[in-house]
C-alpha positions in Angstrom: 47.5 -39.7 -40.5 49.3 -40.4 -37.1 52.2 -42.5 -37.2 50.9 -44.1 -34.0 48.3 -45.9 -36.3 50.8 -47.5 -38.4 51.6 -50.4 -36.0 49.2 -52.7 -34.5 46.8 -51.4 -31.8 48.4 -53.2 -28.7 51.9 -53.0 -29.9 54.4 -51.0 -27.5 54.4 -47.4 -28.1 56.5 -44.4 -27.7 54.9 -42.5 -24.9 56.8 -39.2 -25.7 55.4 -39.3 -29.2 51.9 -39.8 -28.0 52.3 -36.8 -25.5 53.7 -34.6 -28.3 50.6 -35.4 -30.6 48.1 -34.8 -27.8 49.8 -31.3 -27.0 49.7 -30.3 -30.6 45.9 -31.5 -30.8 45.1 -29.6 -27.5 46.5 -26.4 -29.0 44.4 -27.2 -32.2 41.2 -27.0 -30.2 42.3 -24.2 -28.0 42.7 -22.2 -31.3 39.5 -23.3 -32.9 37.0 -23.8 -30.0 36.3 -20.6 -28.1 34.1 -22.6 -25.3 37.2 -24.9 -24.8 39.7 -21.8 -24.6 37.5 -20.3 -21.9 37.8 -23.6 -19.8 41.8 -23.7 -20.1 42.7 -20.2 -20.8 46.1 -20.4 -19.2 47.4 -23.8 -20.4 50.9 -23.5 -22.1 52.0 -27.0 -22.4 52.4 -30.5 -20.6 55.3 -32.7 -19.5 53.1 -35.7 -18.7 49.6 -36.7 -19.9 48.2 -36.0 -16.5 48.8 -32.3 -17.3 46.7 -32.3 -20.5 43.6 -30.2 -20.4 40.4 -32.2 -20.2 36.5 -31.8 -20.1 34.1 -33.7 -18.1 31.7 -36.0 -19.9 28.5 -34.1 -18.6 29.5 -31.1 -20.5 28.5 -32.7 -23.8 24.9 -32.9 -22.5 24.8 -29.2 -21.8 27.0 -27.5 -24.5 27.7 -28.2 -28.1 31.5 -27.9 -28.5 33.0 -27.5 -32.0 36.4 -26.7 -33.3 36.4 -24.6 -36.3 39.1 -24.6 -39.0 39.4 -24.4 -42.8 40.8 -28.1 -42.8 37.5 -29.3 -41.0 34.3 -30.3 -42.6 31.7 -30.8 -40.1 29.0 -33.5 -40.9 26.3 -35.2 -38.9 25.7 -34.8 -35.1 26.3 -38.1 -33.0 23.9 -38.3 -30.3 23.4 -40.8 -27.1 19.9 -42.0 -26.6 19.1 -40.4 -23.3 17.2 -41.8 -20.6 13.9 -40.2 -19.6 14.1 -36.4 -18.7 17.8 -36.3 -19.4 19.6 -34.4 -22.2 21.6 -36.6 -24.8 25.2 -36.1 -25.3 25.8 -34.4 -28.7 29.3 -34.6 -30.4 30.0 -32.8 -33.6 31.4 -35.3 -36.2 33.7 -34.2 -39.0 35.3 -35.8 -42.0 39.0 -36.0 -40.9 38.1 -37.5 -37.6 35.9 -40.0 -39.2 38.6 -41.3 -41.3 41.0 -41.8 -38.3 38.3 -43.3 -36.2 37.3 -45.7 -39.0 41.0 -46.7 -39.2 41.2 -47.1 -35.3 38.0 -49.3 -35.1 39.2 -51.6 -38.0 42.6 -52.0 -36.5 41.4 -52.8 -33.2 38.8 -55.3 -34.3 41.3 -56.9 -36.9 43.5 -57.6 -34.0 40.5 -59.5 -32.3 38.8 -61.3 -35.1 41.3 -61.1 -38.1 41.3 -59.0 -41.4 38.9 -61.2 -43.4 35.6 -59.6 -44.3 32.4 -61.5 -43.3 28.5 -60.5 -43.1 27.7 -58.3 -40.3 24.4 -58.9 -38.7 23.2 -56.0 -36.6 20.6 -56.4 -33.8 19.0 -53.1 -34.6 16.2 -51.7 -36.9 17.7 -50.3 -40.2 15.1 -47.3 -39.9 17.4 -45.9 -37.2 19.9 -45.0 -39.8 17.4 -42.6 -41.4 17.6 -39.8 -38.7 18.4 -36.6 -40.9 21.7 -34.8 -39.6 22.1 -37.1 -36.6 23.3 -40.6 -35.8 22.6 -42.5 -32.6 25.5 -43.9 -30.7 24.0 -47.4 -31.1 24.1 -47.2 -34.7 27.5 -45.6 -34.7 28.8 -48.5 -32.6 27.5 -51.1 -35.1 28.8 -48.9 -38.2 32.3 -49.1 -36.6 32.4 -52.8 -37.9 31.5 -51.9 -41.3 35.2 -52.1 -42.7 35.3 -55.8 -41.8 31.9 -56.4 -43.2 31.3 -58.0 -46.7 27.6 -57.0 -46.3 25.5 -55.6 -43.5 22.1 -57.1 -42.5 19.8 -55.4 -39.8 17.9 -58.1 -38.0 15.5 -56.3 -35.9 11.9 -55.3 -36.7 9.2 -53.5 -34.8 6.4 -55.7 -33.7 3.7 -55.1 -31.1 5.9 -52.3 -29.6 8.9 -54.5 -29.2 11.8 -55.3 -31.5 12.2 -58.9 -32.6 14.6 -60.8 -35.1 13.3 -61.2 -38.5 14.0 -64.8 -38.7 13.2 -65.0 -42.3 15.9 -62.4 -43.1 18.3 -64.5 -40.7 17.5 -67.6 -42.5 18.5 -66.3 -45.9 21.8 -64.9 -44.9 22.8 -68.0 -42.8 22.1 -70.1 -46.0 24.8 -68.1 -47.9 27.6 -68.0 -45.4 29.7 -69.9 -42.8 31.1 -67.1 -40.6 29.6 -63.8 -39.2 30.0 -60.9 -37.1 27.1 -60.1 -34.9 26.8 -56.8 -33.1 24.4 -55.8 -30.5 24.1 -53.3 -27.6 24.7 -55.5 -24.6 20.9 -55.5 -23.3 19.5 -56.0 -26.8 21.9 -58.9 -27.5 20.6 -60.7 -24.5 16.9 -59.8 -24.9 16.6 -60.2 -28.7 19.1 -62.9 -29.2 20.3 -64.9 -26.1 17.1 -65.1 -24.2 15.0 -65.6 -27.2 13.6 -69.3 -28.1 14.7 -69.5 -31.7 12.9 -71.7 -34.3 14.4 -75.1 -34.7 15.4 -74.8 -38.1 17.4 -71.4 -37.3 19.0 -73.1 -34.4 20.1 -76.0 -36.5 21.5 -73.6 -39.1 23.4 -71.7 -36.4 24.9 -74.9 -34.8 27.6 -75.2 -37.6 28.4 -71.4 -38.0 31.4 -69.6 -36.6 30.1 -66.2 -35.0 32.2 -63.5 -33.5 29.7 -61.6 -31.2 30.6 -58.2 -30.6 28.7 -56.0 -27.8 29.1 -52.8 -26.0 27.2 -50.6 -23.6 26.4 -50.8 -20.0 25.0 -53.8 -18.0 22.4 -52.0 -15.9 19.4 -53.6 -17.6 21.0 -57.2 -17.3 21.7 -56.6 -13.7 17.9 -56.6 -13.1 17.8 -60.0 -14.7 20.7 -61.2 -12.8 22.7 -61.8 -15.9 26.4 -61.7 -15.7 29.1 -61.9 -18.2 29.5 -65.7 -17.8 25.7 -66.3 -18.2 25.5 -64.0 -21.3 28.7 -65.5 -23.0 27.5 -69.1 -22.3 24.1 -68.4 -23.8 25.7 -66.9 -27.0 28.2 -69.6 -27.6 26.0 -72.5 -26.8 24.2 -72.6 -29.9 27.1 -72.1 -32.5 30.2 -73.8 -33.9 33.6 -74.1 -31.9 35.9 -71.2 -32.7 33.2 -68.6 -32.0 33.9 -65.8 -29.6 32.4 -63.0 -27.4 34.0 -59.6 -27.6 33.1 -57.1 -24.9 34.0 -53.6 -25.8 33.9 -50.5 -23.6 34.0 -47.0 -25.0 32.2 -43.6 -25.1 30.1 -41.9 -27.5 32.0 -38.8 -26.7 35.1 -40.8 -28.1 34.2 -42.4 -31.3 36.2 -45.0 -32.8 38.4 -45.9 -29.5 37.5 -49.4 -28.2 38.9 -50.8 -25.0 38.3 -54.7 -25.4 38.2 -57.0 -22.6 41.0 -59.9 -22.8 40.6 -63.4 -21.2 42.3 -62.0 -18.1 39.6 -59.6 -17.3 41.5 -56.4 -18.3 40.6 -53.7 -20.7 43.5 -52.7 -23.2 44.2 -49.4 -24.5 45.3 -48.9 -28.2 48.4 -47.2 -28.7 46.8 -44.0 -30.0 44.8 -43.7 -26.8 45.7 -43.3 -23.1 44.0 -43.6 -19.7 44.6 -41.6 -16.5 42.8 -42.4 -13.1 41.9 -39.5 -11.0 40.9 -39.4 -7.3 37.1 -38.3 -7.3 37.5 -35.4 -4.8 40.8 -33.9 -5.5 41.3 -35.0 -9.2 44.9 -35.9 -8.4 46.3 -38.6 -10.7 46.5 -42.1 -9.2 48.8 -44.8 -10.2 47.5 -48.0 -8.6 44.2 -47.1 -6.7 40.6 -47.0 -8.0 39.3 -43.7 -9.2 37.6 -41.8 -12.2 38.6 -42.9 -15.6 39.9 -40.2 -18.0 40.1 -41.1 -21.5 42.2 -39.7 -24.2 43.0 -40.2 -28.0 44.6 -38.5 -31.0 41.7 -39.0 -33.3 39.5 -36.0 -32.6 39.7 -32.7 -34.7 36.3 -31.5 -35.1 35.6 -31.0 -31.3 37.6 -31.2 -28.3 36.5 -34.7 -27.0 40.0 -35.9 -27.3 40.4 -35.8 -23.5 37.4 -36.6 -21.5 36.9 -37.2 -17.7 34.3 -40.0 -17.3 31.8 -40.9 -14.6 33.1 -44.5 -14.7 35.4 -46.0 -12.1 38.6 -48.0 -13.0 42.1 -48.9 -11.9 45.3 -48.9 -13.8 47.0 -52.3 -13.8 51.0 -52.3 -14.1 53.2 -54.8 -16.0 52.7 -57.2 -19.0 49.3 -58.8 -19.2 49.4 -62.7 -19.5 47.2 -62.4 -22.6 50.2 -61.2 -24.5 49.0 -57.7 -25.6 51.3 -54.9 -24.8 50.4 -51.3 -23.8 48.7 -49.9 -20.9 45.5 -51.9 -19.4 42.9 -51.1 -16.7 40.1 -52.7 -14.8 36.7 -51.3 -15.4 34.9 -51.3 -11.9 31.6 -49.7 -12.9 29.8 -46.4 -12.5 30.5 -43.9 -9.9 27.8 -44.0 -7.1 24.9 -41.5 -7.9 26.3 -40.7 -11.4 23.6 -39.8 -14.0 22.5 -42.5 -16.1 23.9 -41.9 -19.7 21.6 -44.0 -21.9 23.8 -45.5 -24.7 26.8 -43.5 -24.0 28.9 -46.3 -23.0 29.4 -47.8 -26.5 
């Protein structure tokens, strides 16, 4: 396991060590993935992260990238839930990477909510776990919280064509515990929880429970209902005990295990085993303080070359130390690039 995972996710890091690990990982994928080698046949090293080979996020919808090596045991396929008429992203999962990604998720979330385990309530249907050979991005995001869960309870059931909270199941777990993690895709957290009129006895049970709401995914559906972050947070925190919090995480289905949480100052923080480059949309030149395309990289991916991905999201690097106290790189997430293809549940 990389030494970069030994310290806290937002501790100061050795940038030279990160670059060295990324160069080594890039060579690993060039050796083991013929498709990746055809894209970057002449690459022979980098003196800065901006010089590292990358792939565009859209490629994962059109080509199954896979790195073969005797040390790699490939497992299931991770898929995004594509919008109508669109192909899903497909990412080949492997055992070695999954261990690193699990350690990454745990470290990032522990930094936000503490190391103690507590029940994880998932706003999804347990039947979504049962797709043979594949796992959805939404379920993968929920399962990234599993290391902090004393138990996992799926709260949604299908009813009359819509997914609704099973309040009987919720009552049972609320009666047994005082503190919870609740995960939901952003739009589902609003539609199935925040905007729902809950039974009076459930509201009474929740009123003295400490809850850490964790959500991820795009805001497109909520924009149609004129729901912004402040409104969502107020709706979630209004019915639970003081000390509860809402954690908004950004990430990609194409980069499992790497979360970029939003701090109270409005910035996304980069864990020390990841990095961000901003590129000018037309020339792809790197930018230092102007908005451009987000390029995300990490040292956790061995089974396929999704360690360095140019996204269709827009962002801006922010220099200097953050008032929130976290060290390391940070950026502003500014939204999708105009006319970019909608990506379903890819932003998890």
